[in-house]
PAVO-575792 format. One record per residue (C-alpha): residue number from 1; residue in one letter; x negated, y negated, z. Coordinates in Angstrom, 3 decimals, decimal comma, padded with zeros to 6 digits, m for minus. Example, Ala and Ser with C-alpha at 12.3 -4.5 7.8 and 13.67 -1.06 7.14 Angstrom:
// PAVO-575792
SITE  num  residuo         u         v         w
SITE    1        A  m012,300   004,500   007,800
SITE    2        S  m013,670   001,060   007,140
This chain:
// PAVO-575792
SITE  num  residuo         u         v         w
SITE    1        M  m004,218  m035,323   015,789
SITE    2        S  m007,458  m037,449   016,959
SITE    3        A  m007,232  m040,947   015,682
SITE    4        T  m011,141  m041,140   015,722
SITE    5        S  m013,699  m039,717   013,061
SITE    6        T  m015,105  m036,560   014,305
SITE    7        H  m017,849  m034,806   012,326
SITE    8        H  m018,163  m030,814   012,710
SITE    9        A  m021,188  m028,104   010,453
SITE   10        A  m020,295  m025,020   008,909
SITE   11        V  m022,628  m022,590   008,098
SITE   12        D  m020,795  m020,598   005,690
SITE   13        L  m022,733  m017,327   004,606
SITE   14        G  m021,693  m015,126   001,925
SITE   15        A  m023,403  m012,024   000,326
SITE   16        E  m025,349  m013,958  m002,161
SITE   17        S  m025,636  m017,189  m001,206
SITE   18        G  m025,338  m019,407   002,094
SITE   19        R  m024,350  m022,968   002,763
SITE   20        I  m024,391  m025,736   005,114
SITE   21        I  m021,235  m027,629   004,772
SITE   22        L  m020,406  m031,023   006,869
SITE   23        G  m017,202  m032,112   007,275
SITE   24        T  m015,447  m035,002   008,309
SITE   25        L  m011,852  m035,401   010,118
SITE   26        S  m010,882  m038,878   009,977
SITE   27        K  m006,615  m039,844   009,560
SITE   28        G  m005,556  m036,728   008,685
SITE   29        R  m007,934  m035,888   005,819
SITE   30        L  m011,104  m033,582   005,723
SITE   31        S  m014,040  m035,093   003,747
SITE   32        I  m016,710  m032,196   003,019
SITE   33        E  m019,908  m032,557   001,250
SITE   34        E  m022,495  m029,793   000,910
SITE   35        I  m025,588  m030,503   002,589
SITE   36        H  m027,757  m027,704   001,970
SITE   37        R  m027,593  m024,273  m000,045
SITE   38        F  m030,085  m021,489  m000,441
SITE   39        P  m029,891  m017,490  m001,421
SITE   40        N  m028,976  m015,167   000,563
SITE   41        R  m031,797  m011,381   000,361
SITE   42        M  m031,466  m008,226   001,201
SITE   43        G  m034,191  m005,727   000,310
SITE   44        E  m035,707  m002,212   001,363
SITE   45        K  m037,496  m002,329   005,032
SITE   46        D  m037,698  m000,150   007,846
SITE   47        G  m036,162   002,572   006,121
SITE   48        G  m033,412   001,051   004,780
SITE   49        L  m031,435  m001,780   003,042
SITE   50        R  m031,345  m004,691   005,270
SITE   51        W  m030,467  m008,628   005,504
SITE   52        D  m033,357  m010,951   006,371
SITE   53        L  m032,030  m012,409   009,167
SITE   54        R  m035,585  m014,944   009,833
SITE   55        H  m034,815  m016,296   006,577
SITE   56        L  m031,443  m016,417   007,089
SITE   57        E  m031,882  m018,479   010,593
SITE   58        G  m034,561  m020,721   008,987
SITE   59        E  m032,803  m021,793   006,551
SITE   60        I  m030,175  m022,690   009,084
SITE   61        L  m032,120  m024,566   010,816
SITE   62        A  m033,322  m026,466   007,929
SITE   63        G  m029,368  m027,729   006,775
SITE   64        L  m028,722  m028,855   010,486
SITE   65        K  m031,776  m030,852   009,987
SITE   66        K  m030,937  m032,705   007,057
SITE   67        I  m027,427  m033,766   009,167
SITE   68        G  m030,090  m034,322   012,226
SITE   69        D  m032,059  m036,582   010,010
SITE   70        R  m029,287  m038,664   009,077
SITE   71        K  m028,303  m039,222   012,757
SITE   72        I  m024,790  m037,920   012,362
SITE   73        P  m023,051  m037,545   015,398
SITE   74        L  m022,164  m033,676   015,168
SITE   75        E  m019,841  m032,744   017,440
SITE   76        S  m019,536  m029,084   016,686
SITE   77        V  m021,443  m026,755   014,645
SITE   78        S  m019,816  m022,627   013,713
SITE   79        C  m021,450  m019,646   011,447
SITE   80        D  m018,987  m017,567   009,288
SITE   81        S  m020,136  m014,517   007,160
SITE   82        W  m018,786  m011,234   005,493
SITE   83        G  m018,140  m008,538   008,067
SITE   84        V  m019,132  m005,117   009,229
SITE   85        D  m022,997  m005,530   009,313
SITE   86        I  m024,196  m006,319   013,131
SITE   87        V  m027,424  m007,345   014,971
SITE   88        Y  m028,342  m005,883   017,790
SITE   89        L  m030,027  m008,184   020,788
SITE   90        P  m033,354  m006,526   022,560
SITE   91        K  m033,364  m006,169   026,129
SITE   92        D  m036,786  m007,752   026,387
SITE   93        G  m035,411  m011,061   024,917
SITE   94        S  m038,175  m010,609   021,776
SITE   95        P  m036,408  m011,667   018,404
SITE   96        A  m033,897  m009,166   016,701
SITE   97        K  m034,617  m007,067   014,110
SITE   98        D  m033,130  m007,103   010,616
SITE   99        P  m029,697  m005,532   010,473
SITE  100        F  m029,136  m003,112   007,615
SITE  101        C  m026,531  m003,932   004,585
SITE  102        Y  m023,178  m002,808   004,460
SITE  103        R  m024,351  m001,467   001,092
SITE  104        D  m026,911   001,016   002,498
SITE  105        G  m026,590   004,173   001,256
SITE  106        R  m026,753   005,945   004,677
SITE  107        N  m023,151   005,281   005,594
SITE  108        E  m021,735   007,280   002,717
SITE  109        K  m023,335   010,100   004,434
SITE  110        V  m022,148   010,009   007,713
SITE  111        F  m018,609   008,744   007,087
SITE  112        P  m016,515   012,204   006,051
SITE  113        K  m018,663   013,552   009,391
SITE  114        V  m017,284   010,868   011,572
SITE  115        V  m013,621   011,257   010,369
SITE  116        D  m013,407   014,776   010,301
SITE  117        K  m015,062   014,774   014,268
SITE  118        I  m012,590   011,981   015,691
SITE  119        G  m009,701   012,412   012,878
SITE  120        K  m008,505   009,964   010,653
SITE  121        E  m004,839   009,226   012,335
SITE  122        K  m006,484   008,681   015,258
SITE  123        I  m008,718   006,127   013,981
SITE  124        F  m006,048   004,530   012,044
SITE  125        A  m003,477   004,700   014,918
SITE  126        R  m005,806   003,172   017,213
SITE  127        T  m007,476   000,479   014,795
SITE  128        G  m004,987  m000,021   011,397
SITE  129        L  m008,078  m000,059   009,541
SITE  130        Q  m008,610   000,646   006,308
SITE  131        F  m010,898   003,221   005,435
SITE  132        M  m014,446   002,525   004,259
SITE  133        P  m017,884   003,898   004,600
SITE  134        F  m019,229   000,520   005,786
SITE  135        N  m017,083  m000,031   008,712
SITE  136        T  m019,015  m000,997   011,356
SITE  137        L  m018,141   002,526   013,620
SITE  138        Y  m019,634   004,016   010,767
SITE  139        Q  m023,107   001,937   010,559
SITE  140        L  m023,202   002,898   014,866
SITE  141        A  m022,540   006,945   013,587
SITE  142        A  m025,513   006,586   011,620
SITE  143        D  m027,518   004,328   014,134
SITE  144        A  m027,025   007,485   016,067
SITE  145        D  m027,787   009,994   013,994
SITE  146        S  m031,033   008,919   012,995
SITE  147        G  m031,898   007,867   017,025
SITE  148        S  m033,025   004,892   016,140
SITE  149        A  m034,954   003,050   018,734
SITE  150        E  m032,730  m000,171   018,452
SITE  151        V  m030,109   001,171   020,297
SITE  152        G  m031,860   002,068   022,847
SITE  153        Q  m033,930  m000,939   023,310
SITE  154        S  m030,788  m003,467   023,301
SITE  155        S  m028,466  m005,254   025,719
SITE  156        A  m026,042  m005,516   022,753
SITE  157        F  m024,619  m005,974   019,750
SITE  158        L  m023,623  m008,752   017,385
SITE  159        P  m021,837  m008,930   014,007
SITE  160        V  m023,958  m011,321   012,021
SITE  161        A  m021,973  m014,813   012,391
SITE  162        D  m021,772  m013,892   015,782
SITE  163        Y  m025,324  m013,457   016,438
SITE  164        L  m026,192  m016,851   014,675
SITE  165        N  m023,607  m018,818   016,666
SITE  166        Y  m025,854  m017,152   019,644
SITE  167        F  m028,659  m018,052   017,717
SITE  168        L  m027,749  m021,904   017,936
SITE  169        G  m027,256  m021,726   021,273
SITE  170        G  m023,523  m020,274   022,146
SITE  171        R  m023,055  m018,003   024,583
SITE  172        P  m023,358  m014,186   023,042
SITE  173        A  m019,649  m013,068   022,228
SITE  174        S  m017,403  m012,001   019,441
SITE  175        E  m014,930  m013,746   017,979
SITE  176        V  m011,733  m011,770   017,080
SITE  177        S  m011,359  m011,852   013,555
SITE  178        L  m014,821  m010,820   013,493
SITE  179        A  m014,507  m008,288   015,700
SITE  180        S  m011,310  m006,555   013,813
SITE  181        T  m012,987  m005,440   010,768
SITE  182        T  m015,833  m003,180   013,020
SITE  183        Q  m012,759  m000,394   012,965
SITE  184        F  m013,025  m000,139   016,901
SITE  185        Y  m011,166  m003,383   017,539
SITE  186        D  m007,616  m001,929   019,105
SITE  187        P  m005,065  m005,339   017,773
SITE  188        K  m002,093  m003,620   019,485
SITE  189        N  m003,699  m003,990   022,392
SITE  190        R  m006,046  m006,710   021,832
SITE  191        K  m009,094  m005,118   023,029
SITE  192        W  m012,385  m002,558   022,220
SITE  193        A  m011,143   000,987   021,379
SITE  194        E  m013,885   001,827   023,604
SITE  195        D  m013,551   005,638   023,055
SITE  196        L  m014,090   005,733   019,441
SITE  197        V  m017,547   004,093   019,883
SITE  198        Q  m018,099   006,731   022,733
SITE  199        E  m017,535   009,265   020,056
SITE  200        V  m020,133   008,326   017,734
SITE  201        G  m022,736   008,401   020,004
SITE  202        I  m022,961   004,728   021,172
SITE  203        S  m022,332   003,479   024,572
SITE  204        A  m019,381   001,271   025,412
SITE  205        S  m021,985  m001,065   027,161
SITE  206        L  m023,525  m002,674   024,062
SITE  207        L  m019,779  m004,230   023,137
SITE  208        P  m019,948  m007,919   023,220
SITE  209        E  m017,345  m010,074   025,114
SITE  210        I  m014,402  m010,444   022,593
SITE  211        V  m012,865  m014,625   022,184
SITE  212        P  m010,403  m016,149   020,293
SITE  213        S  m010,693  m018,436   017,356
SITE  214        G  m011,539  m022,002   018,516
SITE  215        A  m013,592  m020,465   021,169
SITE  216        V  m016,080  m023,011   022,642
SITE  217        L  m019,555  m021,150   023,274
SITE  218        G  m021,647  m023,713   024,745
SITE  219        K  m023,783  m026,278   023,729
SITE  220        I  m026,672  m025,752   021,590
SITE  221        S  m030,181  m024,966   022,753
SITE  222        K  m032,484  m027,507   023,529
SITE  223        K  m034,555  m025,415   020,722
SITE  224        T  m032,033  m026,195   018,188
SITE  225        A  m031,681  m029,394   019,203
SITE  226        Q  m035,162  m030,213   018,898
SITE  227        A  m035,591  m028,071   015,521
SITE  228        T  m032,854  m030,154   014,395
SITE  229        G  m032,883  m033,510   015,385
SITE  230        L  m028,938  m032,750   016,247
SITE  231        P  m027,904  m034,446   019,527
SITE  232        D  m027,818  m032,423   022,625
SITE  233        S  m024,316  m032,457   022,969
SITE  234        C  m023,029  m030,575   020,024
SITE  235        Q  m020,845  m027,523   020,589
SITE  236        V  m021,128  m023,982   019,252
SITE  237        V  m018,184  m022,995   018,461
SITE  238        A  m016,588  m019,702   017,257
SITE  239        S  m014,348  m020,054   014,469
SITE  240        C  m013,054  m017,697   012,357
SITE  241        S  m016,102  m015,924   012,463
SITE  242        H  m014,824  m013,790   010,019
SITE  243        D  m015,314  m015,418   005,946
SITE  244        T  m011,991  m014,192   005,013
SITE  245        G  m009,886  m015,293   008,490
SITE  246        A  m011,753  m018,622   007,991
SITE  247        S  m010,640  m019,117   004,479
SITE  248        V  m007,041  m018,023   005,115
SITE  249        A  m006,381  m020,271   007,844
SITE  250        A  m006,798  m022,866   005,161
SITE  251        V  m004,581  m021,792   003,206
SITE  252        P  m002,269  m024,753   002,289
SITE  253        A   000,612  m022,503   001,897
SITE  254        E   004,338  m023,612   003,862
SITE  255        G   007,244  m020,947   004,490
SITE  256        R   007,326  m017,635   003,870
SITE  257        G   006,989  m014,853   000,704
SITE  258        W   003,130  m016,110  m000,146
SITE  259        A   000,197  m013,872  m000,261
SITE  260        Y  m003,594  m015,060  m000,275
SITE  261        L  m006,337  m013,666  m002,259
SITE  262        S  m009,825  m014,561  m000,889
SITE  263        S  m011,684  m014,565  m004,024
SITE  264        G  m015,318  m013,882  m003,737
SITE  265        T  m017,875  m011,134  m003,902
SITE  266        W  m014,778  m008,930  m002,545
SITE  267        S  m011,269  m009,854  m003,212
SITE  268        L  m009,190  m009,780  m000,716
SITE  269        L  m005,675  m009,811  m000,932
SITE  270        G  m002,794  m009,929   001,878
SITE  271        V  m000,367  m011,457   003,701
SITE  272        E   000,043  m013,176   007,144
SITE  273        S   002,080  m010,898   009,926
SITE  274        A   003,535  m011,425   013,717
SITE  275        K   002,486  m007,889   014,248
SITE  276        P  m000,038  m005,318   013,112
SITE  277        W   001,196  m002,526   010,448
SITE  278        I   000,088   000,776   011,798
SITE  279        T   002,170   003,139   010,004
SITE  280        P   002,259   005,881   007,900
SITE  281        A   003,420   003,827   005,018
SITE  282        C   000,307   001,725   005,535
SITE  283        A  m002,385   004,082   006,030
SITE  284        E  m001,286   005,433   002,499
SITE  285        A  m001,114   002,559   000,857
SITE  286        E  m004,882   002,200   002,499
SITE  287        L  m004,022  m001,810   003,344
SITE  288        T  m006,157  m002,892   006,482
SITE  289        N  m005,012  m004,637   009,339
SITE  290        E  m007,487  m007,764   010,048
SITE  291        V  m006,938  m010,291   012,936
SITE  292        G  m006,830  m014,081   011,544
SITE  293        F  m006,461  m017,390   013,631
SITE  294        G  m003,546  m017,619   016,570
SITE  295        H  m004,303  m013,707   016,592
SITE  296        S  m002,101  m013,476   013,842
SITE  297        I  m002,467  m009,652   011,472
SITE  298        R  m003,763  m010,028   007,937
SITE  299        L  m002,388  m006,874   006,285
SITE  300        L  m004,462  m006,836   003,093
SITE  301        K  m006,241  m004,418   000,611
SITE  302        N  m010,330  m004,299   000,076
SITE  303        I  m010,656  m004,981  m003,763
SITE  304        A  m014,644  m004,873  m004,722
SITE  305        G  m013,907  m008,428  m006,099
SITE  306        L  m016,530  m010,865  m008,338
SITE  307        W  m019,323  m008,277  m007,372
SITE  308        L  m018,493  m006,292  m010,033
SITE  309        V  m019,427  m010,182  m012,400
SITE  310        Q  m022,171  m010,868  m009,985
SITE  311        E  m023,821  m007,200  m011,000
SITE  312        C  m023,137  m007,940  m014,700
SITE  313        R  m024,824  m011,015  m014,427
SITE  314        R  m027,650  m009,683  m012,665
SITE  315        D  m027,952  m006,787  m015,250
SITE  316        F  m028,021  m009,258  m018,086
SITE  317        A  m030,880  m011,306  m016,889
SITE  318        K  m033,170  m008,222  m016,152
SITE  319        Q  m032,785  m007,464  m019,627
SITE  320        G  m033,224  m011,163  m020,819
SITE  321        R  m030,543  m012,488  m020,870
SITE  322        E  m029,792  m014,957  m018,473
SITE  323        M  m026,081  m016,796  m018,530
SITE  324        D  m025,047  m018,783  m015,689
SITE  325        Y  m021,050  m018,097  m014,599
SITE  326        E  m019,274  m020,570  m016,828
SITE  327        K  m020,935  m018,678  m019,779
SITE  328        I  m020,560  m015,368  m019,172
SITE  329        T  m016,761  m016,471  m018,417
SITE  330        K  m016,903  m017,918  m021,870
SITE  331        L  m017,768  m015,017  m023,870
SITE  332        A  m015,795  m012,952  m021,401
SITE  333        S  m012,713  m015,127  m023,077
SITE  334        E  m013,806  m014,718  m026,685
SITE  335        A  m013,832  m011,210  m026,130
SITE  336        K  m010,334  m008,793  m027,563
SITE  337        P  m008,261  m008,583  m024,256
SITE  338        L  m007,649  m005,293  m022,376
SITE  339        V  m009,448  m003,040  m024,240
SITE  340        T  m010,918  m000,801  m021,618
SITE  341        L  m009,885  m000,562  m018,115
SITE  342        L  m011,866   000,123  m014,837
SITE  343        D  m011,023   001,222  m010,852
SITE  344        P  m011,917  m001,542  m009,030
SITE  345        F  m011,634   000,337  m005,625
SITE  346        L  m013,944   002,869  m006,250
SITE  347        S  m016,299   003,115  m003,659
SITE  348        S  m018,940   003,814  m006,064
SITE  349        W  m019,164   000,082  m007,246
SITE  350        N  m020,271  m000,900  m004,099
SITE  351        A  m023,864  m000,129  m004,424
SITE  352        P  m026,435  m002,561  m006,292
SITE  353        G  m027,894  m002,218  m009,758
SITE  354        E  m027,129  m001,103  m012,823
SITE  355        M  m023,891  m002,482  m013,519
SITE  356        G  m024,207  m002,514  m017,431
SITE  357        R  m024,659   001,219  m017,441
SITE  358        R  m022,551   002,430  m014,576
SITE  359        I  m019,220   000,252  m016,380
SITE  360        S  m020,113   002,359  m019,979
SITE  361        D  m020,552   005,260  m018,148
SITE  362        Y  m017,529   005,049  m016,464
SITE  363        A  m015,527   004,323  m019,441
SITE  364        K  m016,979   007,273  m021,468
SITE  365        G  m015,809   009,653  m018,754
SITE  366        T  m012,221   008,155  m018,499
SITE  367        G  m012,100   008,172  m022,578
SITE  368        Q  m011,749   004,572  m022,703
SITE  369        P  m014,060   002,431  m025,126
SITE  370        V  m017,278   002,080  m023,978
SITE  371        P  m017,670  m002,442  m023,668
SITE  372        Q  m019,842  m003,079  m026,932
SITE  373        S  m020,737  m006,601  m025,777
SITE  374        D  m021,443  m008,690  m022,348
SITE  375        G  m018,348  m010,772  m022,992
SITE  376        A  m016,278  m007,243  m022,956
SITE  377        M  m018,082  m005,656  m020,191
SITE  378        V  m017,119  m009,292  m017,701
SITE  379        R  m013,457  m008,997  m019,556
SITE  380        A  m013,043  m005,460  m018,790
SITE  381        C  m014,465  m006,401  m014,403
SITE  382        L  m011,854  m009,656  m014,594
SITE  383        E  m008,817  m007,478  m016,050
SITE  384        S  m009,753  m004,914  m014,195
SITE  385        L  m009,060  m007,221  m011,136
SITE  386        A  m005,774  m008,784  m012,179
SITE  387        L  m004,384  m005,161  m012,358
SITE  388        A  m005,593  m004,241  m008,486
SITE  389        Y  m004,243  m007,548  m007,629
SITE  390        R  m001,000  m006,216  m009,044
SITE  391        E  m000,973  m003,048  m007,095
SITE  392        S  m002,170  m004,205  m003,931
SITE  393        L   000,733  m006,687  m003,721
SITE  394        E   003,742  m004,106  m004,884
SITE  395        S   001,683  m001,667  m002,073
SITE  396        I   002,090  m004,341   000,459
SITE  397        E   005,444  m005,451  m000,600
SITE  398        K   006,498  m002,204  m000,181
SITE  399        V   005,229  m001,384   003,512
SITE  400        T   006,350  m004,925   004,506
SITE  401        G   010,164  m004,827   002,580
SITE  402        E   009,449  m009,037   001,848
SITE  403        K   008,914  m010,202  m001,697
SITE  404        I   005,902  m011,900  m002,876
SITE  405        K   006,756  m015,124  m005,088
SITE  406        T   003,891  m016,567  m004,865
SITE  407        L  m000,224  m015,928  m004,684
SITE  408        H  m002,294  m018,264  m003,037
SITE  409        I  m005,645  m017,818  m004,273
SITE  410        V  m008,876  m019,620  m002,607
SITE  411        G  m012,987  m019,413  m002,446
SITE  412        G  m015,031  m019,507  m004,990
SITE  413        G  m013,585  m017,120  m007,646
SITE  414        S  m010,849  m019,474  m007,834
SITE  415        Q  m012,651  m021,849  m010,150
SITE  416        N  m012,760  m018,899  m012,305
SITE  417        K  m009,571  m020,088  m014,573
SITE  418        L  m009,391  m017,085  m017,085
SITE  419        L  m009,130  m015,006  m013,724
SITE  420        N  m006,566  m017,278  m012,394
SITE  421        Q  m004,252  m016,913  m015,253
SITE  422        M  m004,978  m013,244  m015,664
SITE  423        A  m003,734  m013,073  m012,284
SITE  424        A  m000,374  m014,771  m012,981
SITE  425        D  m000,363  m012,999  m016,381
SITE  426        A  m000,892  m009,732  m014,663
SITE  427        T   001,276  m009,873  m011,716
SITE  428        G   004,259  m011,730  m013,348
SITE  429        R   004,143  m014,366  m009,772
SITE  430        T   002,731  m018,065  m009,883
SITE  431        V  m000,351  m018,152  m009,031
SITE  432        V  m001,474  m021,707  m006,658
SITE  433        T  m005,401  m022,098  m006,232
SITE  434        G  m007,503  m024,253  m003,929
SITE  435        P  m009,445  m025,334  m001,335
SITE  436        I  m012,170  m023,987  m003,622
SITE  437        E  m013,890  m024,505  m000,266
SITE  438        G  m011,560  m022,660   001,292
SITE  439        T  m013,888  m020,461   004,052
SITE  440        A  m015,784  m023,891   004,826
SITE  441        V  m012,364  m025,592   005,285
SITE  442        G  m010,914  m023,130   007,468
SITE  443        N  m014,464  m023,151   009,815
SITE  444        L  m014,024  m026,573   010,035
SITE  445        L  m010,712  m027,260   010,908
SITE  446        I  m010,361  m024,659   014,043
SITE  447        Q  m013,436  m026,353   015,106
SITE  448        A  m011,673  m029,135   015,398
SITE  449        Y  m008,905  m027,448   016,727
SITE  450        G  m011,291  m025,467   019,247
SITE  451        L  m012,436  m029,094   020,647
SITE  452        G  m008,478  m030,523   020,687
SITE  453        H  m008,412  m032,877   017,750
SITE  454        L  m005,766  m030,832   016,129
SITE  455        K  m002,922  m029,238   017,868
SITE  456        S  m001,540  m025,860   015,721
SITE  457        H  m002,032  m023,597   012,871
SITE  458        Q   000,552  m025,940   011,238
SITE  459        E  m001,270  m029,062   011,830
SITE  460        I  m004,354  m027,669   010,141
SITE  461        R  m002,839  m026,782   007,161
SITE  462        A  m000,963  m029,886   006,825
SITE  463        V  m004,791  m031,193   006,547
SITE  464        V  m005,289  m028,936   004,113
SITE  465        R  m002,343  m030,159   001,829
SITE  466        D  m003,333  m033,466   002,241
SITE  467        S  m007,214  m033,151   001,247
SITE  468        F  m007,345  m031,127  m001,195
SITE  469        P  m006,408  m030,518  m004,689
SITE  470        I  m004,516  m027,488  m005,913
SITE  471        E  m003,728  m026,103  m009,530
SITE  472        V  m000,982  m023,833  m010,838
SITE  473        F  m000,907  m021,120  m012,601
SITE  474        Q   002,027  m019,723  m014,303
SITE  475        P   002,663  m016,310  m015,856
SITE  476        Q   002,716  m015,791  m019,269
SITE  477        S   004,699  m012,846  m020,865
SITE  478        N   002,907  m010,339  m022,604
SITE  479        P   003,608  m007,231  m023,536
SITE  480        L  m000,415  m006,096  m023,594
SITE  481        W  m000,351  m006,051  m019,632
SITE  482        E   002,879  m003,668  m019,169
SITE  483        E   000,798  m001,078  m021,750
SITE  484        A  m002,417  m001,947  m019,198
SITE  485        W  m000,472  m001,338  m016,228
SITE  486        K   000,354   001,790  m017,451
SITE  487        R  m003,157   002,817  m018,323
SITE  488        F  m003,882   001,460  m014,965
SITE  489        K  m001,630   003,646  m012,740
SITE  490        I  m002,761   006,924  m014,654
SITE  491        L  m006,572   005,819  m013,668
SITE  492        R  m005,687   005,365  m010,210
SITE  493        T  m003,874   008,697  m010,193
SITE  494        P  m006,353   011,457  m008,407
SITE  495        K  m006,609   014,071  m010,543
SITE  496        G  m004,107   017,008  m010,201
SITE  497        K  m001,082   014,767  m009,361
């Protein structure tokens, strides 16, 4: 471990907001400071739901300028983001167009066609990835089907965080954790599954170079240095470009028998493995094999997550009831427990808008009481997530044959103590939370690793344990949870089975 203090910046982008976090590594401890925060924006443009790329670029430069203005000798910067969405790089060097958002409705239309054409078994055997209509494979198919001019006018495409690393000055490359979310990365052979891309009508020549976590991509560009005041020696590093990969790298766990939950807009629950689990049992359980730090495999389940609560809050605000998350959670804590349950795995929750009406319609359609208050509606979301965690843990145990005793929750959602206790009660397992800024912490420490200041994943996790507090939630016995679990399993059983 380096004896001197080093400074690094994490650009941590989520679906709801983005932040610039300054990290200082000194004597085996990491201190962090939020420098800049901004909303992320998506809206209808050019025939679809798209992210505002110029807004992201501008806010990132504005945040980095705040570091430059303080004359901090920044050694490196790295961007992380959600997975699956991509930015095309125009051949003529013109600014990239706003990328489609994974919540755009076009993906649902093309998804069954691609699966029918290529075959579910072949796709899973090559990639080991859970079938989600918004995976990049189906976004490429939608671009090909629509005759998108972007495809023919581009030299390559990059996932969002990888594009932003390139924007800052790094060479164009896809870090492996983000590449693995596309459903055309082959984790066994550690390369692109080029044939899958070609089968949906896209040339494999557009596929970028794949680089490992911690790869140094080059110094920031002169343009970035001038715009921010950062030293021109500052390196762009591909940390774990996938936000979940970065957060899992920062889980302060030791030994075996633990799972992680990256809790935010999405709930991503899984275990670390040395090998991909590309088996019929894994496919049946709808688990996914994503790549983590050091090419570890994150065997996990994607769950709708706090998106449900975020959309409820947006719905309440449209109806004149503006509330922060603390107020919403308090109302949920006061509502009657385990009345109405949802199936958080349904892809129908992915679309934005009218969440309150959709929850009411779901309750009616499944013969359950319709939530009669804001608190009851949010409580239904939280309790259903906790039960989804139990199902996911049991699925993973069944596939791997290993018992899970502890659930580590990292990320912004770990601040929701009500949900943390629900998770412990529903799963019957000890829940350990922290660090809250798991993604940024992982991003920063992988940068330090890439520059040689840390030597191993064990050293990264030791720094996390020494730098950030944790909180423990023990399961409390309540027969209502067992009764709710039976009802939840009925909701999750396909009709006719």
